[in-house]
N, C-alpha and C positions, 0 to 999 in steps of 0.2 A: 686454490680457491681461498677467498678471504671472507671475513664477515662484513656485512654492510654497516655503514654508519647510520645513525638515527636519521640524518637528512636523506640519505639514499633510500632508506626504508620508507620514508614518507613519500618520496617521489614514485616508488614502484608499488605502493600499497593500494592504489586505485583511487578511492574517493577522498575528497578533502572535506573541510568543514562545511562549505556551502552545499556541496552535493549531499553530504550526510544529513544536514538539516532539512533540505528540501525533500529528501527521501523519507525522513520521519514524518514530516508534515503531510506529504502525499499519502503515506500509509494511513495516517489517522483520518484525513479527510475522505479518502477513497473508501476506507473501511466503514466510516459513518454513513456515507451515501449509499454504499452497497447494502449495509444492514437495514437502512430505511426502506430501500427498494424491495429487499427480500421480505421484510415484515409486511409491507403492503401487499406483495404477491401472496404471502401466506394468509393474510386476512381476507383477500379476495377469494382464494380457494376455500377458506374456512366458511365463507358465506354460502358457498355452493354445497360443500360437504362439511357440516358443522364440526363434529368431533375430530375427525382425521385432519381436516384442514388447519384448524387453529392450534391443535396440540402438536402434531407431528410435522406437518408441512410448514407451518409458520415458523417454528424454531429452526428447522433445517434450512429453510429458505433464507432466514436472517443470517445464519452462520455462513452459508455459501456466499450470499451477497457480500457479507463483510470481508470474507477472504478474497473474493474476486476483486472487489473494490480496493482492497489493501494492496494487492499485487499490481493492479493498474496504476494506482496512485504512486506507488513506489517507483515504478518504471518511469512515470512522467517526472517525478521529483528528481530521479537520478539523471535523466536526460537534460532537464533544465539546469540542474546544478552543474553538470559537466560543461554545458555551454557557457554558463556564467564564469566558471573557473578558467576556461580557455580564453574568454574575452578579457578577464581581469588579470590573467597570468598568475593565478594563485596556485 
C-alpha cells in the first residue's frame, strides 16, 4: 500500500470548492429561513398560551427550524454543487 499524492487526495476527498461553497450558502440560507419559520410558529403559539409559548416554545421552535433548514439547505447546496462540478469537470 502507498500514500496518496495531494492530487489523488483531492480526487477522492468528495466535495470540491463549488460544492463546498454552495453547501455553506445553503446552510446559512436554510438556517435563516428555518429560524424565521420557527420564530413565527413560536409567536403564534405564544399568542395562544402567552408565557409558555413565547419563552419556551418560541426559542425551541426557532432552534429546531434553524437546524432543519440548515440540513435541508446543505443537502440542496451539495447536490447543486456536485452537478456543477460534474458539468464543468472540476
